[in-house]
C-alpha positions as CSV (number, residue, x, y, z in Angstrom):
1,M,-38.0,17.4,9.6
2,Q,-35.3,16.1,7.3
3,L,-35.7,12.6,6.1
4,I,-32.4,10.8,5.4
5,L,-31.8,7.7,3.3
6,R,-29.2,5.3,4.6
7,R,-28.1,2.2,2.7
8,A,-29.5,-0.9,4.4
9,N,-26.0,-2.5,4.6
10,V,-25.0,0.5,6.8
11,S,-28.0,0.8,9.0
12,R,-28.5,-3.0,9.2
13,P,-25.1,-4.6,8.8
14,S,-26.3,-8.1,9.4
15,G,-29.0,-9.5,7.3
16,S,-29.9,-9.6,3.6
17,W,-30.5,-6.5,1.4
18,Q,-30.2,-5.5,-2.2
19,H,-27.8,-3.0,-3.7
20,E,-30.6,-0.4,-4.1
21,D,-32.0,-0.8,-0.6
22,Y,-32.4,2.1,1.8
23,D,-33.7,2.6,5.3
24,V,-35.4,6.0,5.9
25,F,-34.7,8.0,9.1
26,D,-36.2,11.1,10.7
27,G,-33.2,12.1,12.8
28,D,-32.1,8.9,14.7
29,R,-35.5,7.3,14.3
30,E,-36.0,4.7,11.5
31,V,-39.4,5.4,9.9
32,G,-39.5,3.2,6.8
33,R,-37.8,1.8,3.8
34,I,-37.3,2.5,0.0
35,Y,-35.8,-0.2,-2.3
36,R,-35.7,-1.4,-5.9
37,V,-37.8,-4.6,-6.0
38,T,-35.3,-6.5,-8.2
39,D,-31.8,-5.7,-9.6
40,H,-33.3,-5.3,-13.1
41,P,-33.0,-1.7,-14.4
42,D,-36.7,-1.5,-15.2
43,S,-37.7,-2.8,-11.8
44,P,-40.2,-0.7,-9.8
45,W,-39.3,0.9,-6.5
46,F,-41.1,0.1,-3.3
47,W,-41.6,2.7,-0.6
48,G,-43.2,2.2,2.8
49,V,-43.7,4.2,6.0
50,S,-43.4,1.9,9.0
51,F,-46.8,0.3,9.9
52,Q,-45.7,0.5,13.6
53,L,-46.0,4.3,13.2
54,T,-49.0,4.8,11.0
55,G,-51.2,1.8,11.9
56,R,-52.4,1.8,8.3
57,K,-51.3,0.9,4.7
58,S,-48.6,3.4,3.9
59,Y,-46.7,1.9,0.9
60,A,-46.8,1.6,-2.9
61,H,-44.7,0.8,-5.9
62,V,-43.5,3.5,-8.3
63,T,-41.2,3.8,-11.3
64,S,-38.2,5.7,-9.8
65,R,-36.3,6.3,-6.6
66,D,-37.2,10.0,-6.8
67,E,-40.9,9.2,-7.0
68,A,-40.5,6.8,-4.1
69,K,-38.8,9.6,-2.0
70,T,-41.6,12.1,-2.9
71,A,-44.4,9.7,-2.2
72,F,-42.8,8.6,1.1
73,K,-42.3,12.2,2.3
74,A,-45.9,13.1,1.4
75,E,-47.3,10.1,3.3
76,Y,-45.0,10.6,6.3
77,E,-46.0,14.3,6.5
78,A,-49.7,13.4,6.2
79,W,-49.4,10.9,9.0
80,Q,-47.6,13.5,11.2
81,N,-50.2,16.2,10.5
82,Q,-53.3,14.0,11.1
83,G,-53.6,15.2,14.7
84,D,-53.7,18.9,13.7
């Protein structure tokens, strides 16, 4: 599995998005989103694995994009491994 971030304006050309707004893909499948809550430099980051996949709360706010990526990956892997 290789999770890929794509800027929202590329993966969702119509609609509204912020500058620091990313859709997360596992291959061609969109599996969630990571974005800065506001444009302010101290703004927290939101990460969320799609509820349609997990069926549970799978999101949080963190202080950096790297933390968001790490937390997203851990939650996504935990969801994938729940059937093992």
